[in-house]
N, C-alpha and C positions, 0 to 999 in steps of 0.2 A: 744614299739618302732616300727616305721613303717619299711617296707621292703625297701632295697636299690633298686635303679633303675637298671635294667638289661642293661648293655652297649652292650652286644652281646651274642649270643647263642653258641659261641665256643671260646676257649681260644686264646690268642694272643701270638705269639712267639716273644720273646725279647732276646737281648744279654745282659748279666749281666757281670760286672767286679768284680773280687774277691776283697772283702774288701770295696767296694763302698756301701754307704747308699742310700736306695731308699724309697719312700713313695708311697705305693700302694693305689689307690682310692678304698675305701670301700663303698662309697655311690652311685657310678655309674654316678654322675653328671659331672665329669671332662671331659673337652674337649681334654685332653692329655692322654687318656686311654692307658695303664692301670695305669698310674701314676696320683697322685693328683695334681690339679691346684688350690685348694682352693674352688672349687665349692660346697663343703659341708657346707660352712658357713651358719648358720641359721638352719641347720638340726641336728638331734641327732647323726650323723655319724662323725667319725674321721678317718683319713688315718691310715693305718697299716705300721709302719716303719719296715724295715728289712735291714740287711747287707748281701750281696751276699757271700756265703761261698766259691764259686769257680767261675771262669770265664767260660762263655759258654752260650749256649742257654737255655732258660727256657720258660715254657708255663704258662702264667699268667691267672688267672681266670678273666673272663669278665662278667659272669652272677652274680657275687657277692654273690653266695650261697655256695662257697667252705667251707669245714670243715678244710682246710689246707691253710689259706691265707698266702701269696698272690697267691699260686700255684693252678692250676686247678686240681680238683680231680674227674671230670666227673659229677659233680652235675647238669650241664647244660642239660644233656640228659633227666632229669626228667621234665624240663620246656617246652620241645617241644611236643605239641600234635602229636601223631604218624602220623596222616594224613598229617601233614605239614613238615615232615622230608624228606629232599632230600635223595635219594638213587641212587646208580649206581650199575649196574650188569655187571659182566664179566663171560663168560663161555668158557669152552673147549669142550662143547658138552656133557660131562658126569656130570660135577659139575658146579654150578653157585655160584660165590662169590658175596655177597651183601655188599656194602660199604655205611655206613651212616656217612658222614664226621662230622656232628655236634655232634656225640657221641664220636668222637675220643679224647683221652687224650694224644696222641702222646708218648706212651711208647716206640714205635719203635720195639716192639716185632716181628711184621710182617717182618720188614726189616732185623732184626738180624737173623731171622729163614730162610728167603728165599730172600736174597738180589737180586738175578737175576729176581725174579718175581715182587717184589715191588720196583718201581723206582720213588721216589718222584721227581718232577721237570720235568718229561716226561709225555706226554699224548699219549695214555692212560698210567696211572702209574701202572696199574696191567697188567702183561703180563702172561696170563694163561699158555701159552706154555712152560714157564720156570720151571714148577714144575709138578710132578705127582699128580694125584687125592689124593693118600694116603698122600703125603707130605703136600698138602693143608689142608686136614682134621686135621692132627697133628698140623699144625701151627695155625689153627682157635682156638684150645684149649688154646692158649697163649694170646689171645686178652682180656685184662682186662676190656674193656669198652663196648664190644658188638658192636663196630663200624663195625667190620667185622664178617660176618656170612656166612653160605652157605646152599644150598640145593642140593640134588641129582636130576638131571633132570628127571630120570626115575620115581621118586616119585611124580612128578607134574601131575595133570590131563591133559589129551590131549585136545587141543582146536579143536573144530569142524571146 
């Protein structure tokens, strides 16, 4: 069987309604991603039907490699060559937080742990002054995808 087309390298946030049936595009050819529009016709792929168990936001797989269809499981991070991955750095002078958005599976562990520091929808969304270095290090241990990491500034080689 051929591989599905990668529709995107990060998941898509959608709102699901409890009890409603959906058809997730498994082939990557749909123009209505992440849902099926029949673009798979003539291919070996079929859409994955599912019924939403509860109403609310969900992160749908767009790389089509998830082991938990239709939901993102972080598989997309293995598809991005490291040199092409966007990253953003935020520092308080002592520690630098590195964010790689394409790795994020939106578990929201960061926001739950440090809601004053991580403020989605605002720019910058990481407010380093809202947490101590020790709190940041503890929070980093809860990121399941590796989208957030850190380094201690004192451990970095000095630039001439």
